[in-house]
Structure formats: C-alpha cells, structure tokens
C-alpha positions in Angstrom: 23.2 -18.9 -7.4 21.1 -17.8 -10.5 22.9 -18.9 -13.7 20.4 -17.1 -15.8 21.6 -13.8 -14.5 25.3 -14.6 -15.0 24.3 -15.8 -18.4 22.6 -12.5 -19.3 25.6 -10.5 -18.1 28.2 -12.7 -20.0 26.1 -12.6 -23.1 26.2 -8.8 -22.8 29.9 -8.8 -22.1 30.5 -11.1 -25.0 28.6 -8.8 -27.4 30.3 -5.4 -26.4 33.6 -7.2 -26.6 33.0 -8.6 -30.1 31.8 -5.4 -31.3 34.9 -3.7 -29.8 37.2 -6.5 -31.2 38.5 -7.0 -27.7 37.3 -10.6 -27.0 40.6 -12.1 -26.1 41.5 -9.3 -23.8 38.1 -9.2 -22.1 38.1 -13.2 -21.4 41.7 -12.9 -20.1 40.8 -9.8 -18.0 37.8 -11.4 -16.6 39.9 -14.5 -15.2 42.2 -12.1 -13.6 39.7 -9.8 -12.2 37.6 -12.6 -10.5 40.7 -14.0 -8.8 41.2 -10.4 -7.4 37.4 -9.8 -6.4 37.1 -13.4 -5.1 40.0 -12.5 -2.3 38.2 -12.8 1.4 38.8 -8.9 1.9 37.6 -7.8 -1.2 34.5 -10.0 -1.3 33.5 -9.2 2.2 33.8 -5.5 1.6 31.5 -5.8 -1.6 28.7 -7.6 0.2 29.1 -5.8 3.6 25.8 -3.7 4.2 27.5 -0.8 5.6 29.8 -0.1 2.6 28.3 2.4 0.3 27.4 2.0 -3.3 30.2 4.5 -4.2 32.9 2.9 -2.0 32.1 -0.6 -3.5 32.4 1.1 -7.2 35.6 2.6 -5.9 36.9 -0.5 -4.4 36.3 -2.6 -7.9 38.1 0.2 -9.8 41.2 0.0 -7.3 41.2 -3.8 -7.5 40.6 -4.2 -10.9 43.1 -1.5 -12.0 44.6 -2.2 -15.6 41.9 -4.8 -16.5 39.9 -4.0 -19.5 37.3 -1.4 -18.9 34.4 -3.7 -20.1 35.0 -6.4 -17.5 35.4 -3.6 -14.8 32.1 -2.1 -15.9 30.3 -5.6 -15.9 31.5 -6.4 -12.3 30.7 -2.8 -11.3 27.0 -3.4 -12.6 26.8 -6.7 -11.2 27.6 -5.2 -7.7 25.3 -2.1 -8.0 22.5 -4.8 -8.8 23.0 -6.9 -5.7 24.6 -9.7 -8.2 27.7 -10.1 -6.5 27.5 -14.0 -5.9 26.8 -14.4 -9.7 30.1 -12.7 -10.5 32.2 -16.1 -10.1 29.9 -17.7 -13.1 30.7 -14.9 -15.5 33.9 -17.0 -17.1 31.9 -20.1 -17.4 29.1 -18.6 -19.4 31.5 -16.2 -21.5 33.5 -19.3 -22.5 30.2 -20.9 -23.3 29.3 -18.5 -25.5 32.5 -18.1 -27.1 32.4 -21.9 -27.9 28.8 -21.6 -29.4 30.3 -18.8 -31.6 33.0 -21.1 -32.5 30.7 -24.2 -33.2 32.0 -26.2 -30.3 29.9 -27.7 -27.6 31.0 -29.0 -24.3 29.7 -32.0 -22.6 30.3 -33.4 -19.2 29.5 -37.0 -19.3 29.3 -39.4 -16.3 30.1 -42.9 -16.8 30.2 -45.9 -14.4 33.8 -47.1 -15.3 36.8 -45.7 -17.1 36.4 -45.6 -20.9 39.4 -46.9 -23.1 40.3 -45.0 -26.2 38.0 -46.7 -28.5 35.1 -46.1 -26.4 36.0 -42.4 -26.0 36.2 -41.9 -29.8 32.9 -43.6 -30.2 31.3 -41.4 -27.8 32.8 -38.2 -29.0 31.4 -39.4 -32.5 28.0 -40.1 -31.2 27.8 -36.7 -29.5 29.0 -34.8 -32.4 26.4 -36.6 -34.5 23.7 -35.8 -31.8 24.6 -32.1 -31.2 25.8 -31.2 -34.7 29.0 -29.6 -33.6 32.3 -30.3 -32.4 32.2 -31.8 -29.0 34.6 -31.4 -26.2 34.0 -34.1 -23.6 34.8 -34.1 -19.9 34.5 -37.5 -18.4 33.8 -38.5 -14.9 33.4 -41.7 -13.0 30.4 -42.7 -11.0 30.2 -46.2 -10.3 26.7 -46.0 -8.7 25.2 -45.5 -12.1 25.5 -49.2 -12.6 25.5 -49.0 -16.5 24.9 -46.3 -19.0 25.8 -42.7 -18.9 24.7 -39.1 -18.0 25.3 -36.3 -20.5 25.1 -32.8 -19.6 25.5 -30.0 -22.3 24.7 -26.5 -21.3 21.1 -26.7 -19.5 20.4 -30.1 -21.0 20.9 -33.6 -19.3 20.4 -36.8 -20.8 20.2 -39.4 -18.0 20.4 -42.9 -19.6 21.8 -44.6 -16.6 20.7 -47.9 -15.2 20.5 -46.2 -11.7 18.0 -43.9 -12.9 15.8 -46.6 -14.7 15.7 -48.6 -11.6 14.8 -45.6 -9.5 12.1 -44.9 -12.1 10.9 -48.7 -12.0 10.7 -48.4 -8.3 8.8 -45.2 -8.1 6.2 -47.0 -10.7 5.9 -50.2 -8.9 5.4 -48.2 -5.6 2.8 -45.9 -7.0 0.7 -48.8 -8.7 0.0 -50.5 -5.5 
C-alpha cells in the first residue's frame, strides 16, 4: 500500500471539497462509500482483470449512488489508475488534512505502561509545546518498551524507548569488535 498516493488523492479531494464548500458532505460520503466499495463482491469485481474499465466505472456509480459526486469521481479515478488498494486510506488522509487545516495534530503514543491522568496531561502539554498545535493523543501500551515512549505524528516517529536504546547499544558493541 502506498500512502503517498492515497495522500495525493485525499489532498485533491480536500481542495475541491473546500472550494465547493462541501467538505462535511465529502467526508461523510467518503466514509459511507468505502463501506460499500470494501464489500467482498464489489472489491473482487473492481480488481478482477476480466472486468472492463467501463464496467468498473459503472459499478462504482451504481454502488455509490446518492453519494457526493466528488467522492465518486475520486474513487473512480483511483480505480481507473490501478489504485484500488489505496482507496481504503483516503479517509485517514482526508481527516489528517482536515485536522491540519484546523490546527490539530494527531499523535499515536506508545508507552510501556498505562499513564495516570496527571501523566497524560503532562504528555499532552509537552506534545503541544513540541508541535506548536493542539494535539489529540491516542495511547497504546507495549510493555516490551521497558521505559520511555514512541511518538508517531504523521510520517514522523520519535523513538525514545529504552528497548531501542538497548538495541542500538547492542548493535554498536557488536560492530565495534
């Protein structure tokens, strides 16, 4: 799966939706369309080599009847260009673009143990200061980190875990001999 491709399509979809003042309709329509397109029967027909491009286009129109035309056209374009597998990433990147326009950053933070409310508040404050935006944090627990944390914001990963530091140290010791 190529996120860069899905991101480009989502950016284009965002731009036309904003220009037409239909961003909410496009966002809701995209979520609904993907549920319909992701069904086994539809996805199988969209990727089957014996199905013609015209039949794929007609299938998308039929399945997405009543959904915002910008969404239908984006899905149709992706299918026509052989990007069917990337369609499922469109909502993620569209939401990301909407967040960026609203000054919101989403961070996925992995910690070695559950954080209490005070620790969560300190983390949110530190992330907001670091990224200069409001940060919506999603926490995951991974006890193998031992200590520290891993922060993922968009394409950026900050790995400050003890596990990674130990792995790097082991690597340095192994190559030093």
